[in-house]
N, C-alpha and C positions, 0 to 999 in steps of 0.2 A: 711145458712152459707156455703160458698164455701170451697172446699177442700184446706187445707194448701199447699202452694207451697214449693219448696225446700229452699227458703230463710227464711221461718218462723223458728224462734228459737224454740227449744224443749220446753223451759219454757212457750212460748206463745201458744203452741198447747193445744187443749182441753184435759181434763183429763178423762180417762175412768176407772171407778172403777172395774177392773176385771183383775185377773191373770190367767184366764182359758186358755189364749193363749199359756201358757207354755206347756200344754198338747198337743195342736195342733202342737207346734214346735217339740215336742219329737217324733211325729209319723214318719217323714221322717228319723230322726236320728236313731231311733230304727230299722227301716227297713234296713238301711245301715249297722248297726252293726250286725243285724241278718244275712244279706247276707255274711258279712265277717266271722262270726263265723261258719256259715254253710259251707263255703269254707274250713275253717280250719278242720272241722269235716270230710268232704269228703276226704280231704288229709290224715287225720289220718286213716281212714278206708282203703284207697287205699294203704297206706304204711304198713298197718298191725298193729294190736293192739300190738302184742308182739315183732315182729321182726323189726319194722321200727321206728315209732315215739315214742312209749312209753319208750323204754330204754333210749332214749335221754332226756326224761323228768323225769327220775329217777324212772320209773315204770318198772315192769317186768311182763310179762304174759298177757293173754287175759282178765282175769277177771279185773285186774287193768285198762286196756285200756277201757273196757266197762264202768266201773264206771267213768272214767275220761271223757268220752263222755256223759254220762247220766246227769252229774251235769249241764253243760251248757244247755242241752235240757230242763231239769226241770226248771232252772232259766228263760230262755228265754220264755218258754211256760207259766210260771206264769205271767211274766211281760206282755207278749203279750196278754194274756187273760184279764188282768186288763185294759190294754190300749185299747183293742177292746171294752170293755164295756164303758169306760170313754170318748173315742174320740168323739162320736156323742154328748154326754151330754156336753162336754167342748165346742164344736163348738156352740151348742145352747146357752149355758149360756154366752159365750163371745160375740156372735153376738147380743144377747139380751141387754147386757150391752153397747155395742157400739151404738146400735140403741137408747137406752135410753139417752145416752150422748148428742144426737142431734148435731152431728159434721158435718153433710152434707153427710154422707154415711149411708144408711139404709139397712144393710144386713138383709135378711129374716132368722131369727133363725131356723124356722121350715124347710125351704128349705135346709139350710146347714146341719142340723141334718139328714134329710131324705136322702140326697145325700150321706152323710157319712155312714149311715146304709146300703143303697143299695150297695155302693162301697165295704164295708167290707164283706157283704154277697156274692156278686157276684165275687169279684176279690181278696179277702183277702189282703186288704191294697194296692194293686197295684194302685187303683184309689184314695185311701186316700192320697197318697203322693202328686200328683198334686193338689188335693183339698186343702190340708193343706198349700202347698206352695202358691197357688193362694190367699187363705184367708189371710195368713200372709203378702203377698205383698200388698194387698188392705188395710189391717189394718195399715201397715207401712206408706203407702201413705197418709192415712187420719188421723191417730192417732199419728204416730211417733214412736210407739213401735210395734213390736220388731225392 
């Protein structure tokens, strides 16, 4: 079966029974959000815990500033750890579902998962962003979602 062209209606496109692509889509969004929050935290440190940003936020003193910064670090660290573990698995499971749907695109689930693991270990998601964007682009071309 040939890949659907842009004139094919979404209802006519083949159905892939997988929602694992949502995790793949979250990866670049999480990285962008992490970059923005890290910038905010660096600004908070540069402005000073007690004398700069914290009084404007309703806090006073260094201790309140430290706790204000530790909460996002803990939350993003927890989400990042879970995403790190689930990202290669989600790529594998979604690619496997796409391949099983027989839509004309046969992504290699093992290869995608291995590239994701190598990218996470070697570049801490810097390679995961282009990988996830490429996968989602190919998935959109052939499946219609995302």
